[in-house]
C-alpha positions in Angstrom: -65.1 -11.6 68.7 -67.2 -14.4 69.9 -64.3 -16.7 70.9 -62.8 -14.7 73.8 -64.1 -15.5 77.3 -63.9 -13.1 80.2 -65.7 -14.7 83.0 -67.8 -17.6 84.3 -71.3 -17.2 85.6 -72.6 -20.5 87.2 -70.7 -22.7 84.8 -71.5 -20.6 81.7 -68.6 -18.9 80.0 -69.4 -15.3 79.5 -67.7 -13.8 76.4 -66.6 -10.3 75.7 -69.6 -10.1 73.4 -72.0 -10.6 76.3 -70.2 -7.9 78.3 -70.3 -5.5 75.3 -74.0 -6.1 74.8 -74.8 -5.6 78.5 -73.0 -2.3 78.4 -74.7 -1.2 75.2 -78.2 -2.0 76.2 -77.8 -1.4 80.0 -75.7 1.8 80.0 -75.4 3.4 76.5 -79.0 3.2 75.3 -81.6 5.1 77.3 -84.4 4.8 74.7 -85.0 3.5 71.2 -84.2 6.9 69.8 -80.5 6.4 70.6 -80.2 3.6 68.1 -78.4 4.2 64.8 -80.4 1.9 62.6 -84.0 0.6 62.5 -82.8 -3.0 63.0 -84.0 -3.1 66.6 -87.2 -1.3 66.1 -88.5 -2.1 62.7 -92.1 -3.5 62.7 -92.3 -6.8 60.8 -96.0 -6.6 60.0 -99.2 -4.6 60.8 -100.4 -4.8 64.3 -103.9 -6.3 64.9 -106.4 -4.2 67.0 -106.5 -6.6 69.9 -102.7 -6.5 70.3 -102.7 -2.7 70.0 -105.1 -2.6 72.9 -102.8 -4.8 74.9 -99.8 -2.6 74.1 -101.7 0.4 75.3 -101.8 -1.1 78.8 -98.0 -1.5 79.0 -96.3 1.1 81.2 -94.7 3.9 79.2 -91.2 3.4 80.7 -91.3 -0.3 79.7 -92.3 0.6 76.2 -89.6 3.3 75.9 -86.9 0.8 76.7 -88.1 -1.7 74.1 -85.6 -2.5 71.3 -87.2 -5.4 69.4 -87.2 -5.8 65.6 -90.8 -7.1 65.3 -93.9 -7.8 67.3 -93.6 -11.4 68.3 -97.1 -12.4 69.2 -98.1 -15.8 67.7 -101.7 -17.0 67.4 -103.6 -19.3 69.7 -101.8 -18.5 73.0 -104.6 -18.7 75.5 -103.6 -20.8 78.5 -100.1 -21.4 77.2 -96.8 -21.3 79.0 -94.5 -18.9 77.1 -90.8 -18.1 77.4 -89.3 -14.8 76.1 -85.6 -15.1 75.2 -83.9 -11.7 75.9 -87.0 -10.2 77.4 -85.4 -6.8 78.0 -87.7 -4.3 79.7 -90.5 -6.8 79.5 -92.8 -5.2 76.9 -93.6 -8.4 75.0 -94.0 -10.3 78.2 -96.7 -7.9 79.5 -98.5 -8.0 76.1 -98.5 -11.8 76.2 -99.5 -11.8 79.9 -102.8 -10.4 78.8 -103.3 -12.8 75.9 -102.5 -16.0 77.7 -104.8 -15.0 80.6 -104.5 -15.9 84.2 -104.5 -19.6 83.4 -101.3 -19.1 81.3 -97.9 -18.0 82.3 -95.0 -15.9 80.8 -91.4 -16.1 81.7 -88.8 -13.6 80.6 -85.1 -14.3 80.7 -82.4 -11.6 80.1 -78.7 -11.2 81.1 -78.9 -7.4 81.5 -79.6 -6.4 85.0 -80.6 -2.8 84.1 -83.2 -4.0 81.7 -84.5 -6.6 84.2 -84.8 -3.9 86.8 -87.2 -2.0 84.6 -89.3 -5.1 83.9 -89.5 -6.2 87.5 -90.4 -2.7 88.8 -93.8 -2.8 87.0 -95.0 -6.4 87.7 -97.5 -5.3 90.4 -98.6 -2.3 88.2 -99.4 -4.5 85.3 -101.2 -7.2 87.3 -103.5 -4.5 88.7 -103.9 -3.0 85.3 -104.9 -6.4 83.9 -107.2 -7.2 86.8 -105.3 -10.3 87.8 -105.5 -11.7 91.3 -102.0 -13.2 91.1 -99.1 -12.6 88.8 -98.7 -14.7 85.7 -95.3 -13.2 84.8 -91.8 -13.7 86.2 -88.4 -12.5 85.1 -85.2 -14.5 85.4 -81.6 -13.2 85.0 -79.6 -15.6 82.8 -78.2 -16.4 79.4 -80.2 -17.6 76.4 -77.4 -20.0 75.7 -77.8 -21.5 79.2 -81.5 -21.9 79.9 -81.0 -25.1 82.1 -78.5 -23.3 84.3 -81.1 -20.5 84.8 -83.4 -23.0 86.3 -85.7 -23.5 83.3 -86.9 -27.1 83.0 -86.8 -29.3 79.8 -90.1 -29.8 78.0 -91.8 -27.1 80.0 -92.9 -24.4 77.5 -95.6 -24.4 74.8 -94.1 -21.4 72.9 -90.8 -19.5 73.0 -90.6 -16.0 71.5 -87.6 -13.8 70.9 -87.5 -10.3 69.6 -84.2 -9.2 67.9 -82.0 -11.0 70.4 -80.6 -14.2 68.9 -78.3 -12.2 66.6 -76.7 -10.7 69.8 -75.5 -14.1 70.9 -72.1 -15.4 69.7 -73.4 -19.0 69.7 -76.7 -19.2 67.7 -76.7 -23.0 67.6 -76.5 -23.2 71.3 -79.4 -20.8 71.7 -81.5 -22.9 69.4 -80.5 -26.1 71.1 -81.4 -24.8 74.5 -84.7 -23.5 73.1 -85.5 -26.9 71.6 -84.7 -28.6 74.9 -87.1 -26.5 77.0 -90.0 -26.7 74.5 -92.6 -29.3 74.9 -93.2 -31.8 72.0 -95.3 -29.9 69.5 -94.0 -26.5 70.8 -92.9 -23.6 68.7 -90.1 -21.1 68.6 -91.7 -17.9 67.1 -89.1 -15.2 66.7 -88.0 -12.0 65.0 -84.4 -11.4 64.2 -81.9 -9.8 61.8 -80.4 -11.6 58.9 -78.0 -10.6 56.2 -77.5 -11.5 52.5 -74.1 -13.3 53.1 -71.6 -14.2 55.7 -70.2 -11.1 57.3 -66.5 -10.2 57.4 -64.5 -10.3 60.6 -64.2 -6.5 60.5 -68.0 -6.2 60.8 -68.3 -9.0 63.4 -65.6 -7.2 65.6 -67.4 -3.8 65.5 -68.9 -3.2 68.9 -71.5 -0.7 67.7 -72.6 -2.8 64.8 -73.0 -5.8 67.1 -75.0 -3.7 69.5 -77.2 -2.4 66.7 -78.1 -6.1 65.8 -76.1 -6.0 62.6 -72.6 -7.3 63.4 -74.0 -10.6 64.7 -76.5 -11.2 62.0 -76.6 -14.7 60.4 -76.7 -15.3 56.7 -80.3 -16.4 56.4 -79.4 -19.6 54.7 -77.2 -20.6 57.7 -80.3 -20.5 59.9 -81.9 -23.2 57.8 -78.9 -25.5 58.4 -78.6 -24.8 62.1 -82.3 -25.4 62.7 -82.1 -28.7 60.9 -79.0 -29.8 62.9 -80.8 -28.9 66.2 -83.9 -30.9 65.3 -86.5 -28.2 64.4 -88.8 -28.5 61.5 -87.6 -26.3 58.5 -88.1 -22.6 59.4 -91.4 -21.1 58.2 -91.0 -17.5 56.9 -93.7 -15.3 58.3 -92.7 -11.8 57.4 -89.7 -9.6 56.5 -88.8 -5.9 56.6 -85.9 -4.1 55.0 -83.5 -2.5 57.5 -82.0 1.0 56.9 -78.9 2.4 58.5 -78.9 6.1 59.4 -75.1 6.4 60.0 -72.9 7.1 57.0 -69.9 5.8 58.9 -71.6 2.5 59.6 -72.9 2.2 56.0 -69.3 2.5 54.7 -68.2 -0.3 57.0 -71.1 -2.5 55.9 -70.4 -2.0 52.2 -72.6 -4.2 50.0 -74.1 -6.2 52.9 -77.9 -5.8 53.2 -80.1 -6.7 56.2 -83.7 -7.6 56.9 -85.7 -8.1 60.1 -87.5 -11.4 59.7 -90.1 -13.3 61.6 -89.7 -17.1 61.5 -91.5 -20.0 63.2 -89.8 -23.2 64.1 -91.7 -26.2 65.4 -90.6 -29.2 67.6 -92.5 -31.8 65.6 -91.7 -35.1 64.0 -89.9 -34.7 60.6 -90.5 -36.8 57.5 -93.2 -39.0 59.0 -96.4 -37.3 58.0 -98.0 -37.7 54.6 -99.7 -34.8 52.7 -103.1 -34.0 54.0 -106.2 -32.0 53.2 -107.0 -29.7 56.0 -109.9 -27.4 56.9 -109.4 -24.5 59.3 -112.4 -24.4 61.7 -111.9 -20.8 62.8 -112.2 -19.4 66.3 -108.6 -18.4 67.1 -108.5 -14.9 68.6 -107.4 -12.5 65.9 -107.7 -15.2 63.3 -111.5 -15.8 63.3 -111.9 -15.8 59.5 -108.4 -16.9 58.4 -105.2 -18.2 59.9 -101.9 -16.9 58.5 -99.4 -19.6 59.3 -96.6 -18.2 57.1 -96.0 -16.3 53.9 -97.0 -19.3 51.9 -99.9 -20.7 53.9 -103.1 -18.8 54.9 -106.1 -20.9 55.7 -109.7 -19.6 55.3 -112.4 -20.9 57.5 -114.1 -24.0 56.1 -111.9 -24.0 53.0 -110.3 -27.4 52.0 -106.6 -27.0 51.4 -104.1 -29.7 50.5 -100.8 -29.2 52.3 -97.5 -31.1 52.0 -96.2 -33.4 54.7 -94.1 -30.8 56.4 -97.0 -28.4 57.0 -99.3 -31.4 57.8 -96.9 -32.5 60.6 -96.9 -29.0 62.1 -100.7 -28.7 62.1 -101.3 -32.2 63.4 -98.7 -32.2 66.2 -98.8 -28.6 67.4 -101.4 -26.5 69.4 -103.2 -25.8 66.1 -104.4 -29.4 65.8 -107.6 -28.7 67.7 -108.5 -25.9 65.3 -108.3 -28.0 62.1 -110.2 -30.9 60.6 -107.9 -33.4 58.8 -108.7 -35.5 55.7 -106.5 -37.9 53.7 -105.0 -36.5 50.5 -107.1 -36.7 47.3 -110.4 -36.8 49.3 -113.5 -34.9 48.5 -112.6 -31.3 47.9 -115.5 -28.8 48.3 -114.3 -25.3 47.3 -110.6 -26.3 47.4 -107.9 -23.8 48.3 -104.9 -23.2 46.0 -102.0 -25.4 46.9 -99.3 -23.3 48.6 -96.0 -22.9 46.8 -93.3 -25.4 47.8 -89.7 -24.6 48.6 -87.9 -22.1 50.8 -88.5 -18.4 50.2 -85.7 -15.7 50.3 -86.6 -13.2 53.0 -85.0 -10.4 51.0 -87.4 -11.1 48.1 -90.4 -11.2 50.5 -89.3 -7.9 52.1 -89.3 -6.2 48.7 -92.6 -7.7 47.7 -94.3 -6.6 51.0 -92.8 -3.1 50.6 -94.3 -2.8 47.2 -97.7 -4.2 48.3 -100.3 -2.0 49.9 -100.6 -2.2 53.8 -103.8 -4.2 53.4 -102.3 -6.9 51.3 -99.4 -7.4 53.7 -101.8 -8.6 56.4 -103.0 -11.5 54.3 -99.7 -13.3 53.9 -97.5 -13.2 50.8 -97.9 -16.1 48.4 -100.6 -17.5 50.6 -103.5 -19.7 49.7 -105.5 -16.5 49.3 -104.4 -15.7 45.7 -102.7 -12.4 46.5 -101.5 -10.9 43.2 -99.8 -8.0 44.9 -96.9 -10.1 46.1 -97.0 -13.5 44.5 -95.0 -14.3 41.4 
């Protein structure tokens, strides 16, 4: 399905997949209630109060045309330049517009003209609603596999987000490569997407509705780890996972034993293999994470608690925007009340999804297998 080409837009070869996705999201779907699975609407984790307040200020039509599989709002975004891959109706862009403030900026890119029309219609409405003197949001028509051709410069963004869109691309590696190129050093790709428990059959990949429902193009989660490494990103950090259900019996029969989860990962553009383990202390103060910072499902940092982290996490904390919010000590130094060392190794998102489903809503917000000893989800 991904191999056929049907046209060329400013040097980028548009495939039949792109045309089918444009038709599905631009013409067939009128609201999220038209979807046949919860892949494109499943929340990945509880929503903090300050983000709920930001969501309430987004125009109802923009929200109605939202098809994401998570809420992709990373921490520590004030003043940042953010890019939203596959921004659709612009819901996440308008939420982030409030969080980055007038000193920050948010760019949304999407290939679907109908979705972009909705987003652009309400730019002035939102700037007035937010009390901004000038707009800090812009929307660009283009392909997430061709960011340079859309006029986005290399090394120009602090953070890239994406909400259930990468799976819709026939060339995931090219998407990650383009994202890596436009990120600044120390930047982050923070995204929610759909993954499966194995490599899908050609029958499933060729099914237009399954592709449009974010299932037919889903990667085996282990393949993401390999692609990220090949592109140059740090190993993906698993933040949260949510089990996906399919409402259509017909689609269930085609999918057979394949299972799907919506997952939030964070990938950083930081040096690899050059940082030694460190003891770190979270200083606090990040909006929404004043008392503890949930980096991923294995690392949650309490304010003023000394925690020893491996070289991989140390590299992320020392080279990213989080550096200013931590105090760093050499390994084996004085350890006041010391945090529990986080578990090493890669976690299966399907296992995490089951654990979080069993846990109470309160425990899900603390981070599974974090440095806060959370017995509800840690083995």
